[in-house]
MIVEX-184239 format. One record per atom (N, C-alpha, C, CB): z, y, x. Coordinates in Angstrom, 1 decimal. Each point is the difference from the previous one (the first is absolute). Last residue first. Glycine has a CB too. Layout:
BEGIN
+--------+--------+--------+
:     pz :     py :     px :
+--------+--------+--------+
:      Z :      Y :      X :
...
+--------+--------+--------+
This chain:
BEGIN
+--------+--------+--------+
:     pz :     py :     px :
+--------+--------+--------+
:   -7.2 :    3.6 :   63.4 :
:    0.6 :   -0.4 :    1.3 :
:   -1.0 :   -0.7 :    0.9 :
:    2.1 :   -0.3 :   -1.1 :
:   -3.0 :    1.9 :   -3.4 :
:    0.0 :    1.1 :    1.0 :
:    0.6 :   -0.5 :    1.3 :
:    0.2 :    1.6 :   -1.9 :
:   -0.2 :   -4.4 :   -2.0 :
:   -1.4 :    0.1 :    0.6 :
:   -0.1 :    1.1 :    1.1 :
:   -0.9 :   -0.7 :   -2.3 :
:    5.0 :    0.0 :    0.0 :
:   -0.3 :   -1.2 :    0.8 :
:   -1.4 :    0.1 :    0.6 :
:    1.5 :   -1.3 :   -1.5 :
:   -0.1 :    4.7 :   -1.5 :
:    0.7 :    0.1 :    1.3 :
:   -0.3 :   -1.2 :    0.9 :
:    1.8 :    1.3 :   -1.2 :
:   -3.6 :   -1.3 :   -3.1 :
:   -0.6 :    1.0 :    0.7 :
:    0.7 :    0.2 :    1.4 :
:   -0.7 :    1.2 :   -2.1 :
:    2.6 :   -4.2 :   -1.0 :
:   -1.3 :   -0.5 :    0.5 :
:   -0.7 :    1.0 :    0.9 :
:   -0.2 :   -1.5 :   -2.1 :
:    4.1 :    2.9 :   -0.1 :
:    0.3 :   -1.0 :    1.1 :
:   -1.2 :   -0.6 :    0.6 :
:    2.2 :   -0.4 :   -1.1 :
:   -2.7 :    3.2 :   -2.7 :
:    0.4 :    0.8 :    1.2 :
:    0.3 :   -0.9 :    1.2 :
:    1.0 :    1.7 :   -1.6 :
:   -2.0 :   -3.7 :   -2.5 :
:   -1.2 :    0.6 :    0.5 :
:    0.4 :    0.8 :    1.3 :
:   -1.1 :    0.1 :   -2.3 :
:    4.6 :   -1.9 :   -0.2 :
:   -0.8 :   -1.1 :    0.7 :
:   -1.2 :    0.6 :    0.7 :
:    0.8 :   -1.7 :   -1.7 :
:    1.7 :    4.6 :   -1.0 :
:    0.8 :   -0.3 :    1.2 :
:   -0.8 :   -1.1 :    0.8 :
:    2.2 :    0.6 :   -1.1 :
:   -3.9 :    0.5 :   -3.1 :
:   -0.2 :    1.1 :    0.9 :
:    0.7 :   -0.3 :    1.3 :
:   -0.2 :    1.6 :   -1.9 :
:    0.9 :   -4.6 :   -1.6 :
:   -1.4 :   -0.1 :    0.6 :
:   -0.3 :    1.1 :    0.9 :
:   -0.7 :   -1.1 :   -2.1 :
:    4.9 :    1.2 :   -0.1 :
:    0.0 :   -1.1 :    0.9 :
:   -1.4 :   -0.2 :    0.7 :
:    1.8 :   -1.1 :   -1.4 :
:   -1.3 :    4.3 :   -2.0 :
:    0.6 :    0.5 :    1.2 :
:    0.0 :   -1.1 :    1.0 :
:    1.5 :    1.5 :   -1.3 :
:   -3.0 :   -2.6 :   -2.9 :
:   -1.0 :    0.9 :    0.7 :
:    0.6 :    0.5 :    1.3 :
:   -0.9 :    0.7 :   -2.3 :
:    3.6 :   -3.4 :   -0.5 :
:   -1.1 :   -0.8 :    0.7 :
:   -1.0 :    0.9 :    0.7 :
:    0.3 :   -1.7 :   -1.8 :
:    3.3 :    3.9 :   -0.6 :
:    0.5 :   -0.8 :    1.1 :
:   -1.2 :   -0.8 :    0.7 :
:    2.3 :   -0.1 :   -1.1 :
:   -2.2 :    2.9 :   -3.1 :
:   -0.7 :    0.5 :    1.2 :
:    0.4 :   -0.8 :    1.3 :
:    0.0 :    2.3 :   -1.1 :
:   -0.5 :   -3.5 :   -4.4 :
:    1.0 :    0.1 :    1.1 :
:   -0.7 :    0.5 :    1.2 :
:    1.5 :   -1.8 :   -1.0 :
:   -1.9 :    0.7 :   -4.8 :
:   -0.6 :    0.5 :    1.2 :
:    1.1 :    0.3 :    1.1 :
:   -1.9 :    1.0 :   -1.4 :
:    2.6 :   -5.0 :   -2.2 :
:    0.0 :    1.5 :    0.1 :
:   -0.6 :    0.5 :    1.2 :
:    2.0 :    0.0 :   -1.4 :
:   -3.7 :   -4.7 :   -0.5 :
:    1.2 :    0.6 :    0.6 :
:   -0.1 :    1.5 :    0.0 :
:    0.1 :   -2.0 :    1.5 :
:   -2.1 :   -1.5 :   -5.1 :
:   -0.4 :    0.9 :    1.0 :
:    1.2 :    0.6 :    0.7 :
:   -2.1 :    0.5 :   -1.4 :
:    2.3 :   -3.6 :   -2.4 :
:    0.0 :   -0.5 :    1.3 :
:   -0.4 :    0.9 :    1.1 :
:   -0.5 :   -2.1 :   -1.1 :
:    0.5 :    3.3 :   -3.6 :
:    1.3 :   -0.4 :    0.4 :
:    0.1 :   -0.4 :    1.4 :
:    0.5 :   -0.6 :   -2.3 :
:   -4.7 :    1.6 :    0.3 :
:    0.8 :    1.2 :    0.2 :
:    1.4 :   -0.3 :    0.4 :
:   -1.4 :    1.2 :   -1.6 :
:   -1.5 :   -4.7 :    0.7 :
:   -0.5 :    0.7 :    1.1 :
:    0.8 :    1.3 :    0.3 :
:   -2.3 :   -0.9 :   -0.5 :
:    3.1 :   -1.7 :   -3.4 :
:    0.5 :   -0.7 :    1.2 :
:   -0.4 :    0.7 :    1.3 :
:   -0.1 :   -2.2 :   -1.3 :
:   -1.5 :    3.8 :   -2.9 :
:    1.5 :    0.2 :    0.2 :
:    0.5 :   -0.7 :    1.2 :
:    0.2 :    0.3 :   -2.5 :
:   -4.8 :   -0.9 :    1.4 :
:    0.3 :    1.4 :    0.3 :
:    1.5 :    0.3 :    0.2 :
:   -2.0 :    0.6 :   -1.3 :
:    0.6 :   -5.0 :    0.0 :
:   -0.5 :    0.3 :    1.4 :
:    0.3 :    1.5 :    0.3 :
:   -1.9 :   -1.7 :   -0.3 :
:    3.0 :    0.3 :   -4.0 :
:    0.8 :   -0.7 :    1.0 :
:   -0.4 :    0.4 :    1.4 :
:    0.5 :   -1.9 :   -1.6 :
:   -3.2 :    3.3 :   -1.9 :
:    1.2 :    0.8 :    0.0 :
:    1.0 :   -0.6 :    1.0 :
:   -0.4 :    0.6 :   -2.4 :
:   -3.6 :   -2.9 :    1.7 :
:   -0.3 :    1.2 :    0.7 :
:    1.3 :    0.9 :    0.1 :
:   -2.4 :   -0.1 :   -0.8 :
:    2.7 :   -3.9 :   -1.7 :
:   -0.2 :   -0.3 :    1.4 :
:   -0.3 :    1.3 :    0.8 :
:   -0.8 :   -2.3 :   -0.6 :
:    1.0 :    2.4 :   -4.1 :
:    1.4 :    0.0 :    0.6 :
:   -0.1 :   -0.3 :    1.5 :
:    1.0 :   -0.7 :   -2.2 :
:   -5.0 :    3.2 :   -0.3 :
:    0.5 :   -1.4 :    0.1 :
:    1.4 :    0.1 :    0.6 :
:   -2.3 :   -1.0 :    0.1 :
:   -1.4 :    4.5 :   -3.0 :
:    1.0 :   -0.2 :    1.0 :
:    0.4 :   -1.5 :    0.0 :
:    0.8 :    2.4 :   -0.2 :
:   -3.8 :   -0.2 :   -2.9 :
:   -0.7 :   -0.4 :    1.2 :
:    1.0 :   -0.4 :    1.1 :
:   -1.9 :    1.5 :   -0.6 :
:    3.2 :    0.3 :   -3.7 :
:   -0.7 :   -1.3 :   -0.2 :
:   -0.7 :   -0.5 :    1.2 :
:   -0.4 :    0.7 :   -2.3 :
:    2.8 :    3.6 :    2.4 :
:    0.8 :   -1.2 :   -0.1 :
:   -0.7 :   -1.3 :   -0.2 :
:    1.8 :    1.5 :   -0.8 :
:   -3.3 :    3.3 :    1.0 :
:   -0.4 :   -1.0 :    1.0 :
:    0.8 :   -1.2 :    0.0 :
:   -0.8 :    1.9 :    1.3 :
:    1.7 :    1.8 :   -4.2 :
:   -1.4 :   -0.3 :   -0.3 :
:   -0.5 :   -1.1 :    1.0 :
:   -0.3 :    2.3 :   -0.9 :
:    4.6 :   -0.4 :    1.5 :
:    0.0 :   -1.0 :   -1.1 :
:   -1.4 :   -0.4 :   -0.4 :
:    2.1 :    1.0 :   -0.8 :
:   -1.1 :    2.5 :    4.1 :
:    0.1 :   -1.4 :    0.5 :
:   -0.1 :   -1.0 :   -1.1 :
:    1.4 :    0.8 :    1.9 :
:   -1.6 :    4.3 :   -1.6 :
:   -0.9 :   -0.8 :   -0.7 :
:    0.0 :   -1.5 :    0.4 :
:   -1.4 :    2.0 :   -0.1 :
:    4.2 :    1.8 :    1.9 :
:   -0.2 :    0.3 :   -1.5 :
:   -0.8 :   -1.0 :   -0.7 :
:    0.2 :    2.4 :    0.6 :
:    0.7 :   -2.7 :    4.2 :
:    1.3 :    0.1 :   -0.7 :
:   -0.2 :    0.2 :   -1.5 :
:    1.0 :    0.9 :    2.0 :
:   -4.8 :   -0.9 :    0.7 :
:    0.6 :   -1.3 :   -0.1 :
:    1.3 :    0.0 :   -0.7 :
:   -1.1 :   -0.6 :    2.1 :
:   -1.0 :    4.7 :   -1.2 :
:   -0.8 :   -0.7 :   -0.9 :
:    0.6 :   -1.4 :   -0.2 :
:   -2.0 :    1.3 :    0.7 :
:    3.9 :    1.3 :    2.6 :
:    0.4 :    0.5 :   -1.3 :
:   -0.8 :   -0.7 :   -1.1 :
:    0.5 :    2.3 :    1.0 :
:   -1.5 :   -3.4 :    3.4 :
:    1.3 :   -0.4 :   -0.3 :
:    0.5 :    0.5 :   -1.4 :
:    0.5 :    0.0 :    2.4 :
:   -4.7 :    1.4 :   -0.6 :
:    0.0 :   -1.4 :   -0.4 :
:    1.3 :   -0.5 :   -0.4 :
:   -1.9 :   -0.3 :    1.5 :
:    1.7 :    4.6 :    0.2 :
:   -0.6 :    0.0 :   -1.3 :
:   -0.1 :   -1.4 :   -0.5 :
:   -1.3 :    2.0 :    0.4 :
:    2.7 :   -1.4 :    3.9 :
:    1.0 :    0.5 :   -0.9 :
:   -0.5 :    0.0 :   -1.4 :
:    0.9 :    1.4 :    1.8 :
:   -3.7 :   -2.7 :    1.8 :
:    0.9 :   -1.0 :   -0.4 :
:    1.1 :    0.5 :   -0.9 :
:   -0.4 :   -1.0 :    2.2 :
:   -4.4 :    3.3 :   -2.5 :
:    1.1 :   -0.1 :    1.0 :
:    0.9 :   -1.1 :   -0.4 :
:   -0.2 :    2.4 :    0.5 :
:   -5.2 :   -1.9 :   -1.6 :
:    1.3 :    0.0 :   -0.5 :
:    1.0 :   -0.1 :    1.1 :
:   -0.7 :   -1.0 :   -2.2 :
:   -4.7 :    2.8 :    1.4 :
:    0.9 :   -0.8 :    0.8 :
:    1.5 :    0.2 :   -0.5 :
:   -1.5 :    0.2 :    2.0 :
:   -3.2 :    0.0 :   -4.9 :
:    1.1 :    0.9 :    0.6 :
:    1.0 :   -0.9 :    0.8 :
:   -0.2 :    1.6 :   -2.0 :
:   -3.5 :   -3.5 :   -0.3 :
:   -0.6 :    0.9 :    0.9 :
:    1.1 :    1.0 :    0.6 :
:   -2.1 :   -0.1 :   -1.2 :
:    2.4 :   -3.9 :   -1.8 :
:   -0.3 :    1.2 :   -0.7 :
:   -0.5 :    1.1 :    0.9 :
:    1.7 :   -0.6 :   -1.7 :
:   -0.2 :   -4.4 :    2.0 :
:   -1.3 :    0.5 :    0.4 :
:   -0.4 :    1.3 :   -0.7 :
:   -0.7 :   -2.3 :    0.4 :
:    5.6 :   -0.4 :    1.3 :
:   -0.9 :    0.4 :   -1.1 :
:   -1.2 :    0.6 :    0.5 :
:    2.0 :    0.3 :   -1.5 :
:    1.9 :   -2.2 :    3.9 :
:   -1.3 :   -0.5 :    0.1 :
:   -0.9 :    0.4 :   -1.1 :
:    0.9 :   -1.9 :    1.3 :
:    3.7 :    3.1 :   -1.1 :
:   -0.5 :    0.4 :    1.3 :
:   -1.5 :   -0.4 :    0.1 :
:    2.3 :   -0.2 :    1.0 :
:    0.1 :   -1.2 :   -4.8 :
:   -0.2 :    1.5 :    0.0 :
:   -0.6 :    0.5 :    1.3 :
:    1.9 :    0.2 :   -1.6 :
:   -0.8 :   -4.8 :    1.2 :
:   -1.1 :    0.3 :   -0.9 :
:   -0.3 :    1.5 :    0.0 :
:    0.6 :   -2.0 :   -1.4 :
:    3.2 :    0.5 :    3.7 :
:   -1.3 :   -0.3 :    0.8 :
:   -1.2 :    0.3 :   -0.9 :
:    1.2 :   -1.7 :    1.4 :
:    3.0 :    2.2 :   -3.4 :
:   -0.1 :    0.9 :    1.1 :
:   -1.3 :   -0.2 :    0.8 :
:    2.5 :    0.0 :    0.2 :
:   -1.4 :   -2.9 :   -3.8 :
:   -0.3 :    1.3 :   -0.5 :
:   -0.2 :    1.0 :    1.2 :
:    1.3 :   -0.5 :   -2.1 :
:    0.2 :   -3.8 :    3.2 :
:   -1.4 :   -0.1 :   -0.5 :
:   -0.4 :    1.4 :   -0.5 :
:    0.3 :   -2.4 :   -0.6 :
:    4.2 :    2.0 :    1.9 :
:   -0.9 :   -0.1 :    1.2 :
:   -1.5 :    0.0 :   -0.5 :
:    1.8 :   -1.2 :    1.3 :
:    1.5 :    1.0 :   -4.6 :
:   -0.1 :    1.3 :    0.6 :
:   -0.9 :    0.1 :    1.2 :
:    2.3 :    0.4 :   -0.8 :
:   -1.5 :   -4.6 :   -1.3 :
:   -0.8 :    0.9 :   -0.8 :
:   -0.1 :    1.4 :    0.5 :
:    0.7 :   -1.4 :   -2.0 :
:    2.1 :   -1.7 :    4.3 :
:   -1.4 :   -0.4 :    0.1 :
:   -0.9 :    0.9 :   -0.9 :
:    0.6 :   -2.4 :    0.5 :
:    4.0 :    3.0 :   -0.8 :
:   -0.4 :    0.3 :    1.3 :
:   -1.5 :   -0.3 :    0.2 :
:    2.3 :   -0.4 :    0.9 :
:   -0.3 :   -1.0 :   -4.9 :
:   -0.2 :    1.5 :    0.0 :
:   -0.4 :    0.5 :    1.4 :
:    1.8 :    0.2 :   -1.8 :
:   -0.8 :   -4.8 :    1.3 :
:   -1.2 :    0.3 :   -0.7 :
:   -0.3 :    1.5 :    0.0 :
:    0.4 :   -2.0 :   -1.5 :
:    3.6 :    0.4 :    3.5 :
:   -1.2 :   -0.3 :    0.8 :
:   -1.3 :    0.3 :   -0.8 :
:    1.3 :   -1.8 :    1.2 :
:    3.2 :    4.7 :   -2.4 :
:   -0.3 :   -1.5 :    0.1 :
:   -1.4 :   -0.2 :    0.7 :
:    1.4 :   -0.5 :   -2.1 :
:    2.4 :    4.6 :    2.6 :
:   -1.4 :   -0.3 :   -0.5 :
:   -0.2 :   -1.5 :    0.2 :
:   -0.8 :    2.3 :    0.6 :
+--------+--------+--------+
């Protein structure tokens, strides 16, 4: 997907979620709407938005449980130190 398509799909997704028709939309429904109707939102998309969105997804580190475990170990050691 090119950057303009990413931006247009994001705009379509958020527009569907923020519609004022009174019915709450699920993210799944918004995703389907964006996939089918992104070309209608292409005039509102900018390459800068697409670059921002693609760069953010590439730079996000994969989820890892190691930092959480390390924090739990630190909290345990602090608790033990306070108990002494």
